[in-house]
Each structure stands twice: as structure tokens, then as C-alpha cells.
N, CA, C and O atoms as a Tripos MOL2 file, in Angstrom:
@<TRIPOS>MOLECULE
protein
  264   263    66     0     0
PROTEIN
NO_CHARGES

@<TRIPOS>ATOM
      1 N           7.9010    1.1430    4.0370 N.3       1 ALA1
      2 CA          7.4940   -0.0240    4.8010 C.3       1 ALA1
      3 C           8.3300   -1.2420    4.4290 C.2       1 ALA1
      4 O           8.7110   -2.0230    5.3000 O.2       1 ALA1
      5 N           8.6150   -1.4050    3.1530 N.am      2 ALA2
      6 CA          9.3610   -2.5900    2.7110 C.3       2 ALA2
      7 C          10.7650   -2.6310    3.2870 C.2       2 ALA2
      8 O          11.3610   -3.7030    3.3910 O.2       2 ALA2
      9 N          11.2960   -1.4900    3.6580 N.am      3 MET3
     10 CA         12.6540   -1.4480    4.1970 C.3       3 MET3
     11 C          12.6740   -1.5610    5.7190 C.2       3 MET3
     12 O          13.7320   -1.4370    6.3350 O.2       3 MET3
     13 N          11.5210   -1.7940    6.3240 N.am      4 SER4
     14 CA         11.4470   -1.9490    7.7770 C.3       4 SER4
     15 C          12.2510   -3.1570    8.2110 C.2       4 SER4
     16 O          12.2590   -4.1890    7.5400 O.2       4 SER4
     17 N          12.9190   -3.0200    9.3300 N.am      5 SER5
     18 CA         13.7600   -4.1220    9.8040 C.3       5 SER5
     19 C          12.9840   -5.1410   10.6270 C.2       5 SER5
     20 O          13.5050   -6.2130   10.9350 O.2       5 SER5
     21 N          11.7420   -4.8190   10.9860 N.am      6 ASP6
     22 CA         10.9600   -5.7760   11.7710 C.3       6 ASP6
     23 C           9.4810   -5.6650   11.4010 C.2       6 ASP6
     24 O           9.0450   -4.6690   10.8230 O.2       6 ASP6
     25 N           8.7280   -6.6930   11.7410 N.am      7 LEU7
     26 CA          7.3180   -6.7740   11.3710 C.3       7 LEU7
     27 C           6.4840   -5.6710   12.0230 C.2       7 LEU7
     28 O           5.5620   -5.1470   11.3970 O.2       7 LEU7
     29 N           6.7880   -5.3190   13.2500 N.am      8 GLU8
     30 CA          6.0170   -4.2910   13.9540 C.3       8 GLU8
     31 C           6.0950   -2.9510   13.2210 C.2       8 GLU8
     32 O           5.0770   -2.2820   13.0430 O.2       8 GLU8
     33 N           7.2820   -2.5630   12.8030 N.am      9 THR9
     34 CA          7.4490   -1.3090   12.0620 C.3       9 THR9
     35 C           6.7530   -1.3950   10.7130 C.2       9 THR9
     36 O           6.0880   -0.4480   10.2950 O.2       9 THR9
     37 N           6.9030   -2.5200   10.0330 N.am     10 PHE10
     38 CA          6.2410   -2.7410    8.7480 C.3      10 PHE10
     39 C           4.7310   -2.5450    8.8870 C.2      10 PHE10
     40 O           4.1100   -1.8650    8.0700 O.2      10 PHE10
     41 N           4.1540   -3.1360    9.9120 N.am     11 LYS11
     42 CA          2.7100   -3.0580   10.1160 C.3      11 LYS11
     43 C           2.2450   -1.6360   10.4310 C.2      11 LYS11
     44 O           1.1100   -1.2800   10.1160 O.2      11 LYS11
     45 N           3.0950   -0.8260   11.0420 N.am     12 LYS12
     46 CA          2.7250    0.5640   11.3210 C.3      12 LYS12
     47 C           2.4510    1.3230   10.0240 C.2      12 LYS12
     48 O           1.6090    2.2210    9.9870 O.2      12 LYS12
     49 N           3.1590    0.9600    8.9770 N.am     13 PHE13
     50 CA          2.9550    1.5930    7.6750 C.3      13 PHE13
     51 C           1.8310    0.9230    6.8930 C.2      13 PHE13
     52 O           1.0240    1.6010    6.2560 O.2      13 PHE13
     53 N           1.7770   -0.3880    6.9390 N.am     14 ILE14
     54 CA          0.8650   -1.1470    6.0940 C.3      14 ILE14
     55 C          -0.5630   -1.1860    6.6180 C.2      14 ILE14
     56 O          -1.5040   -1.1560    5.8250 O.2      14 ILE14
     57 N          -0.7480   -1.2520    7.9140 N.am     15 ASP15
     58 CA         -2.1060   -1.3480    8.4590 C.3      15 ASP15
     59 C          -3.0130   -0.1980    8.0080 C.2      15 ASP15
     60 O          -4.1540   -0.4570    7.6250 O.2      15 ASP15
     61 N          -2.5540    1.0650    8.0380 N.am     16 PRO16
     62 CA         -3.4270    2.1400    7.5330 C.3      16 PRO16
     63 C          -3.7020    2.0140    6.0270 C.2      16 PRO16
     64 O          -4.8000    2.3330    5.5700 O.2      16 PRO16
     65 N          -2.7250    1.5580    5.2690 N.am     17 LEU17
     66 CA         -2.9190    1.3570    3.8360 C.3      17 LEU17
     67 C          -3.9550    0.2640    3.5960 C.2      17 LEU17
     68 O          -4.8390    0.4160    2.7530 O.2      17 LEU17
     69 N          -3.8460   -0.8350    4.3360 N.am     18 TYR18
     70 CA         -4.8250   -1.9200    4.2200 C.3      18 TYR18
     71 C          -6.2250   -1.4070    4.5510 C.2      18 TYR18
     72 O          -7.1920   -1.7050    3.8490 O.2      18 TYR18
     73 N          -6.3160   -0.6340    5.6260 N.am     19 LYS19
     74 CA         -7.6170   -0.0890    6.0360 C.3      19 LYS19
     75 C          -8.1950    0.7760    4.9220 C.2      19 LYS19
     76 O          -9.3790    0.6660    4.6030 O.2      19 LYS19
     77 N          -7.3730    1.6310    4.3300 N.am     20 TYR20
     78 CA         -7.8360    2.4810    3.2260 C.3      20 TYR20
     79 C          -8.3470    1.6340    2.0630 C.2      20 TYR20
     80 O          -9.4450    1.8690    1.5590 O.2      20 TYR20
     81 N          -7.5610    0.6590    1.6380 N.am     21 ILE21
     82 CA         -7.9440   -0.1640    0.4910 C.3      21 ILE21
     83 C          -9.2010   -0.9740    0.7960 C.2      21 ILE21
     84 O         -10.0680   -1.1220   -0.0650 O.2      21 ILE21
     85 N          -9.3000   -1.4870    1.9910 N.am     22 ASN22
     86 CA        -10.4070   -2.3630    2.3640 C.3      22 ASN22
     87 C         -11.6980   -1.6060    2.6700 C.2      22 ASN22
     88 O         -12.7860   -2.1220    2.4130 O.2      22 ASN22
     89 N         -11.5980   -0.3920    3.2140 N.am     23 GLU23
     90 CA        -12.7870    0.2940    3.7090 C.3      23 GLU23
     91 C         -13.2020    1.5350    2.9290 C.2      23 GLU23
     92 O         -14.2720    2.0840    3.1930 O.2      23 GLU23
     93 N         -12.3980    1.9900    1.9850 N.am     24 THR24
     94 CA        -12.7610    3.2040    1.2590 C.3      24 THR24
     95 C         -14.0710    3.0230    0.4970 C.2      24 THR24
     96 O         -14.3540    1.9470   -0.0280 O.2      24 THR24
     97 N         -14.8540    4.0800    0.4450 N.am     25 THR25
     98 CA        -16.0950    4.0320   -0.3270 C.3      25 THR25
     99 C         -15.8340    4.3270   -1.7960 C.2      25 THR25
    100 O         -16.7100    4.1210   -2.6360 O.2      25 THR25
    101 N         -14.6470    4.8030   -2.1100 N.am     26 SER26
    102 CA        -14.2700    5.0560   -3.5010 C.3      26 SER26
    103 C         -13.8960    3.7270   -4.1340 C.2      26 SER26
    104 O         -12.8480    3.1670   -3.8100 O.2      26 SER26
    105 N         -14.7090    3.2200   -5.0110 N.am     27 ARG27
    106 CA        -14.4860    1.9010   -5.5840 C.3      27 ARG27
    107 C         -13.7550    1.9900   -6.9200 C.2      27 ARG27
    108 O         -14.2490    1.5140   -7.9420 O.2      27 ARG27
    109 N         -12.5870    2.5960   -6.9000 N.am     28 VAL28
    110 CA        -11.7230    2.6460   -8.0760 C.3      28 VAL28
    111 C         -10.4950    1.8060   -7.7560 C.2      28 VAL28
    112 O         -10.1870    1.5910   -6.5840 O.2      28 VAL28
    113 N          -9.7860    1.3270   -8.7790 N.am     29 PRO29
    114 CA         -8.5400    0.6070   -8.4850 C.3      29 PRO29
    115 C          -7.6440    1.4700   -7.6030 C.2      29 PRO29
    116 O          -7.7130    2.6980   -7.6650 O.2      29 PRO29
    117 N          -6.8270    0.8590   -6.8060 N.am     30 ILE30
    118 CA         -6.0320    1.5530   -5.7930 C.3      30 ILE30
    119 C          -5.4610    2.8600   -6.3340 C.2      30 ILE30
    120 O          -4.7250    2.8810   -7.3200 O.2      30 ILE30
    121 N          -5.8190    3.9360   -5.6640 N.am     31 SER31
    122 CA         -5.3640    5.2660   -6.0630 C.3      31 SER31
    123 C          -4.1640    5.6890   -5.2250 C.2      31 SER31
    124 O          -4.0150    5.2580   -4.0820 O.2      31 SER31
    125 N          -3.3230    6.5190   -5.7870 N.am     32 ASP32
    126 CA         -2.2390    7.0980   -4.9950 C.3      32 ASP32
    127 C          -2.4880    8.5940   -4.7910 C.2      32 ASP32
    128 O          -1.5910    9.3320   -4.3840 O.2      32 ASP32
    129 N          -3.7130    9.0280   -5.0770 N.am     33 TRP33
    130 CA         -4.1030   10.4140   -4.8350 C.3      33 TRP33
    131 C          -5.4700   10.3970   -4.1760 C.2      33 TRP33
    132 O          -6.4960   10.2510   -4.8400 O.2      33 TRP33
    133 N          -5.4660   10.5470   -2.8710 N.am     34 HIS34
    134 CA         -6.7070   10.5080   -2.1110 C.3      34 HIS34
    135 C          -6.5850   11.4230   -0.9000 C.2      34 HIS34
    136 O          -5.4840   11.7620   -0.4650 O.2      34 HIS34
    137 N          -7.7280   11.8130   -0.3690 N.am     35 HIS35
    138 CA         -7.7460   12.6370    0.8440 C.3      35 HIS35
    139 C          -7.2630   11.7870    2.0130 C.2      35 HIS35
    140 O          -7.7680   10.6850    2.2280 O.2      35 HIS35
    141 N          -6.2950   12.2890    2.7650 N.am     36 THR36
    142 CA         -5.7500   11.5080    3.8750 C.3      36 THR36
    143 C          -6.6840   11.4550    5.0700 C.2      36 THR36
    144 O          -6.5730   10.5510    5.8970 O.2      36 THR36
    145 N          -7.5990   12.4020    5.1780 N.am     37 ASP37
    146 CA         -8.5120   12.3840    6.3220 C.3      37 ASP37
    147 C          -9.7480   11.5210    6.0840 C.2      37 ASP37
    148 O         -10.3200   10.9890    7.0360 O.2      37 ASP37
    149 N         -10.1630   11.3750    4.8390 N.am     38 SER38
    150 CA        -11.3780   10.6100    4.5490 C.3      38 SER38
    151 C         -11.1240    9.3670    3.7030 C.2      38 SER38
    152 O         -11.9480    8.4520    3.6850 O.2      38 SER38
    153 N          -9.9970    9.3240    3.0050 N.am     39 GLY39
    154 CA         -9.7180    8.2060    2.1110 C.3      39 GLY39
    155 C         -10.4280    8.3070    0.7760 C.2      39 GLY39
    156 O         -10.3100    7.4080   -0.0570 O.2      39 GLY39
    157 N         -11.1640    9.3910    0.5590 N.am     40 GLU40
    158 CA        -11.9000    9.5360   -0.6910 C.3      40 GLU40
    159 C         -10.9560    9.8240   -1.8510 C.2      40 GLU40
    160 O          -9.9780   10.5600   -1.7220 O.2      40 GLU40
    161 N         -11.2780    9.2300   -2.9630 N.am     41 TRP41
    162 CA        -10.5050    9.3470   -4.1830 C.3      41 TRP41
    163 C         -10.5620   10.7740   -4.7120 C.2      41 TRP41
    164 O         -11.6300   11.3860   -4.7370 O.2      41 TRP41
    165 N          -9.4140   11.3070   -5.1370 N.am     42 VAL42
    166 CA         -9.3390   12.6300   -5.7420 C.3      42 VAL42
    167 C          -9.1130   12.4810   -7.2430 C.2      42 VAL42
    168 O          -9.7990   13.1100   -8.0490 O.2      42 VAL42
    169 N          -8.1660   11.6600   -7.6020 N.am     43 GLY43
    170 CA         -7.8250   11.4440   -8.9960 C.3      43 GLY43
    171 C          -6.8370   10.3070   -9.0880 C.2      43 GLY43
    172 O          -6.5080    9.6850   -8.0780 O.2      43 GLY43
    173 N          -6.3710   10.0340  -10.2580 N.am     44 PHE44
    174 CA         -5.4390    8.9350  -10.5180 C.3      44 PHE44
    175 C          -6.0590    7.6050  -10.0800 C.2      44 PHE44
    176 O          -6.6840    7.5230   -9.0230 O.2      44 PHE44
    177 N          -5.8870    6.6020  -10.8750 N.am     45 LYS45
    178 CA         -6.3150    5.2600  -10.4940 C.3      45 LYS45
    179 C          -5.5090    4.2410  -11.2730 C.2      45 LYS45
    180 O          -5.1590    4.4560  -12.4340 O.2      45 LYS45
    181 N          -5.2200    3.1300  -10.6150 N.am     46 ALA46
    182 CA         -4.5090    2.0100  -11.2320 C.3      46 ALA46
    183 C          -3.2190    2.4440  -11.9200 C.2      46 ALA46
    184 O          -2.9160    1.9770  -13.0180 O.2      46 ALA46
    185 N          -2.4590    3.3310  -11.2880 N.am     47 ARG47
    186 CA         -1.2040    3.7840  -11.8890 C.3      47 ARG47
    187 C          -0.0660    2.8550  -11.5060 C.2      47 ARG47
    188 O          -0.1350    2.1630  -10.4900 O.2      47 ARG47
    189 N           0.9580    2.8410  -12.3030 N.am     48 SER48
    190 CA          2.0920    1.9510  -12.0470 C.3      48 SER48
    191 C           2.8340    2.2920  -10.7600 C.2      48 SER48
    192 O           3.5230    1.4310  -10.2120 O.2      48 SER48
    193 N           2.7160    3.5170  -10.2610 N.am     49 VAL49
    194 CA          3.4290    3.8910   -9.0370 C.3      49 VAL49
    195 C           2.9680    3.0900   -7.8290 C.2      49 VAL49
    196 O           3.7020    3.0000   -6.8450 O.2      49 VAL49
    197 N           1.7790    2.5060   -7.8730 N.am     50 ILE50
    198 CA          1.3290    1.7100   -6.7370 C.3      50 ILE50
    199 C           2.0540    0.3700   -6.6850 C.2      50 ILE50
    200 O           1.8460   -0.4130   -5.7570 O.2      50 ILE50
    201 N           2.8890    0.1070   -7.6570 N.am     51 GLY51
    202 CA          3.7220   -1.0960   -7.6110 C.3      51 GLY51
    203 C           4.5920   -1.1250   -6.3720 C.2      51 GLY51
    204 O           4.9710   -2.1950   -5.8950 O.2      51 GLY51
    205 N           4.9100    0.0540   -5.8490 N.am     52 GLY52
    206 CA          5.6840    0.1420   -4.6160 C.3      52 GLY52
    207 C           4.9790   -0.4920   -3.4380 C.2      52 GLY52
    208 O           5.6260   -0.8850   -2.4670 O.2      52 GLY52
    209 N           3.6590   -0.6010   -3.5060 N.am     53 TYR53
    210 CA          2.9060   -1.2580   -2.4390 C.3      53 TYR53
    211 C           3.3150   -2.7270   -2.3220 C.2      53 TYR53
    212 O           3.1460   -3.3370   -1.2660 O.2      53 TYR53
    213 N           3.8480   -3.2890   -3.3970 N.am     54 TRP54
    214 CA          4.2010   -4.7160   -3.4370 C.3      54 TRP54
    215 C           5.6850   -4.9710   -3.2130 C.2      54 TRP54
    216 O           6.1310   -6.1110   -3.3420 O.2      54 TRP54
    217 N           6.4560   -3.9530   -2.8860 N.am     55 MET55
    218 CA          7.9040   -4.0940   -2.7540 C.3      55 MET55
    219 C           8.2980   -5.1150   -1.6890 C.2      55 MET55
    220 O           9.2750   -5.8410   -1.8740 O.2      55 MET55
    221 N           7.5760   -5.1870   -0.6020 N.am     56 LYS56
    222 CA          7.8900   -6.1480    0.4670 C.3      56 LYS56
    223 C           7.7620   -7.5800   -0.0450 C.2      56 LYS56
    224 O           8.5830   -8.4320    0.2920 O.2      56 LYS56
    225 N           6.7590   -7.8450   -0.8410 N.am     57 VAL57
    226 CA          6.5810   -9.1870   -1.4160 C.3      57 VAL57
    227 C           7.7920   -9.5350   -2.2720 C.2      57 VAL57
    228 O           8.3350  -10.6340   -2.1610 O.2      57 VAL57
    229 N           8.2160   -8.6130   -3.1190 N.am     58 LEU58
    230 CA          9.3820   -8.8410   -3.9650 C.3      58 LEU58
    231 C          10.6390   -9.0370   -3.1300 C.2      58 LEU58
    232 O          11.4200   -9.9530   -3.3880 O.2      58 LEU58
    233 N          10.8370   -8.1870   -2.1360 N.am     59 ALA59
    234 CA         12.0300   -8.2980   -1.2880 C.3      59 ALA59
    235 C          12.0660   -9.6390   -0.5680 C.2      59 ALA59
    236 O          13.1140  -10.2810   -0.5090 O.2      59 ALA59
    237 N          10.9330  -10.0660   -0.0210 N.am     60 ASP60
    238 CA         10.8800  -11.3580    0.6750 C.3      60 ASP60
    239 C          11.1810  -12.5160   -0.2730 C.2      60 ASP60
    240 O          11.8950  -13.4490    0.0940 O.2      60 ASP60
    241 N          10.6420  -12.4600   -1.4820 N.am     61 LYS61
    242 CA         10.9080  -13.5240   -2.4580 C.3      61 LYS61
    243 C          12.3820  -13.5680   -2.8280 C.2      61 LYS61
    244 O          12.9570  -14.6470   -2.9690 O.2      61 LYS61
    245 N          12.9920  -12.4080   -2.9840 N.am     62 MET62
    246 CA         14.4090  -12.3730   -3.3400 C.3      62 MET62
    247 C          15.2720  -12.8960   -2.1940 C.2      62 MET62
    248 O          16.2440  -13.6140   -2.4260 O.2      62 MET62
    249 N          14.9220  -12.5400   -0.9680 N.am     63 LEU63
    250 CA         15.6860  -13.0110    0.1880 C.3      63 LEU63
    251 C          15.5440  -14.5130    0.4020 C.2      63 LEU63
    252 O          16.4460  -15.1620    0.9330 O.2      63 LEU63
    253 N          14.4100  -15.0560   -0.0140 N.am     64 ASN64
    254 CA         14.1540  -16.4880    0.1520 C.3      64 ASN64
    255 C          14.4310  -17.2760   -1.1240 C.2      64 ASN64
    256 O          14.1220  -18.4660   -1.1990 O.2      64 ASN64
    257 N          15.0130  -16.6160   -2.1290 N.am     65 ASN65
    258 CA         15.3490  -17.2520   -3.4090 C.3      65 ASN65
    259 C          14.1630  -17.9650   -4.0390 C.2      65 ASN65
    260 O          14.2920  -19.0980   -4.5030 O.2      65 ASN65
    261 N          13.0310  -17.3220   -4.0560 N.am     66 GLN66
    262 CA         11.8340  -17.9410   -4.6500 C.3      66 GLN66
    263 C          11.5550  -17.3490   -6.0050 C.2      66 GLN66
    264 O          10.5900  -17.7390   -6.6620 O.2      66 GLN66
@<TRIPOS>BOND
     1     1     2 1
     2     2     3 1
     3     3     4 2
     4     3     5 am
     5     5     6 1
     6     6     7 1
     7     7     8 2
     8     7     9 am
     9     9    10 1
    10    10    11 1
    11    11    12 2
    12    11    13 am
    13    13    14 1
    14    14    15 1
    15    15    16 2
    16    15    17 am
    17    17    18 1
    18    18    19 1
    19    19    20 2
    20    19    21 am
    21    21    22 1
    22    22    23 1
    23    23    24 2
    24    23    25 am
    25    25    26 1
    26    26    27 1
    27    27    28 2
    28    27    29 am
    29    29    30 1
    30    30    31 1
    31    31    32 2
    32    31    33 am
    33    33    34 1
    34    34    35 1
    35    35    36 2
    36    35    37 am
    37    37    38 1
    38    38    39 1
    39    39    40 2
    40    39    41 am
    41    41    42 1
    42    42    43 1
    43    43    44 2
    44    43    45 am
    45    45    46 1
    46    46    47 1
    47    47    48 2
    48    47    49 am
    49    49    50 1
    50    50    51 1
    51    51    52 2
    52    51    53 am
    53    53    54 1
    54    54    55 1
    55    55    56 2
    56    55    57 am
    57    57    58 1
    58    58    59 1
    59    59    60 2
    60    59    61 am
    61    61    62 1
    62    62    63 1
    63    63    64 2
    64    63    65 am
    65    65    66 1
    66    66    67 1
    67    67    68 2
    68    67    69 am
    69    69    70 1
    70    70    71 1
    71    71    72 2
    72    71    73 am
    73    73    74 1
    74    74    75 1
    75    75    76 2
    76    75    77 am
    77    77    78 1
    78    78    79 1
    79    79    80 2
    80    79    81 am
    81    81    82 1
    82    82    83 1
    83    83    84 2
    84    83    85 am
    85    85    86 1
    86    86    87 1
    87    87    88 2
    88    87    89 am
    89    89    90 1
    90    90    91 1
    91    91    92 2
    92    91    93 am
    93    93    94 1
    94    94    95 1
    95    95    96 2
    96    95    97 am
    97    97    98 1
    98    98    99 1
    99    99   100 2
   100    99   101 am
   101   101   102 1
   102   102   103 1
   103   103   104 2
   104   103   105 am
   105   105   106 1
   106   106   107 1
   107   107   108 2
   108   107   109 am
   109   109   110 1
   110   110   111 1
   111   111   112 2
   112   111   113 am
   113   113   114 1
   114   114   115 1
   115   115   116 2
   116   115   117 am
   117   117   118 1
   118   118   119 1
   119   119   120 2
   120   119   121 am
   121   121   122 1
   122   122   123 1
   123   123   124 2
   124   123   125 am
   125   125   126 1
   126   126   127 1
   127   127   128 2
   128   127   129 am
   129   129   130 1
   130   130   131 1
   131   131   132 2
   132   131   133 am
   133   133   134 1
   134   134   135 1
   135   135   136 2
   136   135   137 am
   137   137   138 1
   138   138   139 1
   139   139   140 2
   140   139   141 am
   141   141   142 1
   142   142   143 1
   143   143   144 2
   144   143   145 am
   145   145   146 1
   146   146   147 1
   147   147   148 2
   148   147   149 am
   149   149   150 1
   150   150   151 1
   151   151   152 2
   152   151   153 am
   153   153   154 1
   154   154   155 1
   155   155   156 2
   156   155   157 am
   157   157   158 1
   158   158   159 1
   159   159   160 2
   160   159   161 am
   161   161   162 1
   162   162   163 1
   163   163   164 2
   164   163   165 am
   165   165   166 1
   166   166   167 1
   167   167   168 2
   168   167   169 am
   169   169   170 1
   170   170   171 1
   171   171   172 2
   172   171   173 am
   173   173   174 1
   174   174   175 1
   175   175   176 2
   176   175   177 am
   177   177   178 1
   178   178   179 1
   179   179   180 2
   180   179   181 am
   181   181   182 1
   182   182   183 1
   183   183   184 2
   184   183   185 am
   185   185   186 1
   186   186   187 1
   187   187   188 2
   188   187   189 am
   189   189   190 1
   190   190   191 1
   191   191   192 2
   192   191   193 am
   193   193   194 1
   194   194   195 1
   195   195   196 2
   196   195   197 am
   197   197   198 1
   198   198   199 1
   199   199   200 2
   200   199   201 am
   201   201   202 1
   202   202   203 1
   203   203   204 2
   204   203   205 am
   205   205   206 1
   206   206   207 1
   207   207   208 2
   208   207   209 am
   209   209   210 1
   210   210   211 1
   211   211   212 2
   212   211   213 am
   213   213   214 1
   214   214   215 1
   215   215   216 2
   216   215   217 am
   217   217   218 1
   218   218   219 1
   219   219   220 2
   220   219   221 am
   221   221   222 1
   222   222   223 1
   223   223   224 2
   224   223   225 am
   225   225   226 1
   226   226   227 1
   227   227   228 2
   228   227   229 am
   229   229   230 1
   230   230   231 1
   231   231   232 2
   232   231   233 am
   233   233   234 1
   234   234   235 1
   235   235   236 2
   236   235   237 am
   237   237   238 1
   238   238   239 1
   239   239   240 2
   240   239   241 am
   241   241   242 1
   242   242   243 1
   243   243   244 2
   244   243   245 am
   245   245   246 1
   246   246   247 1
   247   247   248 2
   248   247   249 am
   249   249   250 1
   250   250   251 1
   251   251   252 2
   252   251   253 am
   253   253   254 1
   254   254   255 1
   255   255   256 2
   256   255   257 am
   257   257   258 1
   258   258   259 1
   259   259   260 2
   260   259   261 am
   261   261   262 1
   262   262   263 1
   263   263   264 2
@<TRIPOS>SUBSTRUCTURE
     1 ALA1         2 RESIDUE 1 A ALA
     2 ALA2         6 RESIDUE 1 A ALA
     3 MET3        10 RESIDUE 1 A MET
     4 SER4        14 RESIDUE 1 A SER
     5 SER5        18 RESIDUE 1 A SER
     6 ASP6        22 RESIDUE 1 A ASP
     7 LEU7        26 RESIDUE 1 A LEU
     8 GLU8        30 RESIDUE 1 A GLU
     9 THR9        34 RESIDUE 1 A THR
    10 PHE10       38 RESIDUE 1 A PHE
    11 LYS11       42 RESIDUE 1 A LYS
    12 LYS12       46 RESIDUE 1 A LYS
    13 PHE13       50 RESIDUE 1 A PHE
    14 ILE14       54 RESIDUE 1 A ILE
    15 ASP15       58 RESIDUE 1 A ASP
    16 PRO16       62 RESIDUE 1 A PRO
    17 LEU17       66 RESIDUE 1 A LEU
    18 TYR18       70 RESIDUE 1 A TYR
    19 LYS19       74 RESIDUE 1 A LYS
    20 TYR20       78 RESIDUE 1 A TYR
    21 ILE21       82 RESIDUE 1 A ILE
    22 ASN22       86 RESIDUE 1 A ASN
    23 GLU23       90 RESIDUE 1 A GLU
    24 THR24       94 RESIDUE 1 A THR
    25 THR25       98 RESIDUE 1 A THR
    26 SER26      102 RESIDUE 1 A SER
    27 ARG27      106 RESIDUE 1 A ARG
    28 VAL28      110 RESIDUE 1 A VAL
    29 PRO29      114 RESIDUE 1 A PRO
    30 ILE30      118 RESIDUE 1 A ILE
    31 SER31      122 RESIDUE 1 A SER
    32 ASP32      126 RESIDUE 1 A ASP
    33 TRP33      130 RESIDUE 1 A TRP
    34 HIS34      134 RESIDUE 1 A HIS
    35 HIS35      138 RESIDUE 1 A HIS
    36 THR36      142 RESIDUE 1 A THR
    37 ASP37      146 RESIDUE 1 A ASP
    38 SER38      150 RESIDUE 1 A SER
    39 GLY39      154 RESIDUE 1 A GLY
    40 GLU40      158 RESIDUE 1 A GLU
    41 TRP41      162 RESIDUE 1 A TRP
    42 VAL42      166 RESIDUE 1 A VAL
    43 GLY43      170 RESIDUE 1 A GLY
    44 PHE44      174 RESIDUE 1 A PHE
    45 LYS45      178 RESIDUE 1 A LYS
    46 ALA46      182 RESIDUE 1 A ALA
    47 ARG47      186 RESIDUE 1 A ARG
    48 SER48      190 RESIDUE 1 A SER
    49 VAL49      194 RESIDUE 1 A VAL
    50 ILE50      198 RESIDUE 1 A ILE
    51 GLY51      202 RESIDUE 1 A GLY
    52 GLY52      206 RESIDUE 1 A GLY
    53 TYR53      210 RESIDUE 1 A TYR
    54 TRP54      214 RESIDUE 1 A TRP
    55 MET55      218 RESIDUE 1 A MET
    56 LYS56      222 RESIDUE 1 A LYS
    57 VAL57      226 RESIDUE 1 A VAL
    58 LEU58      230 RESIDUE 1 A LEU
    59 ALA59      234 RESIDUE 1 A ALA
    60 ASP60      238 RESIDUE 1 A ASP
    61 LYS61      242 RESIDUE 1 A LYS
    62 MET62      246 RESIDUE 1 A MET
    63 LEU63      250 RESIDUE 1 A LEU
    64 ASN64      254 RESIDUE 1 A ASN
    65 ASN65      258 RESIDUE 1 A ASN
    66 GLN66      262 RESIDUE 1 A GLN
């Protein structure tokens, strides 16, 4: 998603992720191992690999010299 060239493409990737984080009944820190059909947590929580979720923020800051 962070490498998307336009906002519409970015949102195609991010909107489902936002929905999962916002609506999941599994109240654990953001997991990267969950059922794709239900969003229910399987294992793993608060792992460093979810740092990739923030790559767009970093890229935008670097492009804007912030």
C-alpha cells in the first residue's frame, strides 16, 4: 500500500486493514496472524512486523522533509 502511486490504490489496501483493526472482536494489539474471513485472532500480537503498516507515514514524512 505504501508504494501506491495514488490515494485510490492506497485506500484499496488500507480500508480493509482499517476495518479489521477497528471492528475485530479480538481485542489484542494488532495481529499479523488472523483469519481472513472473520478477522479473528489466531496468534501473534504486537509484533515488530506490523511496523510495515506505518510505512506510508514514514514515506510521506521523508518526501515532505519533516
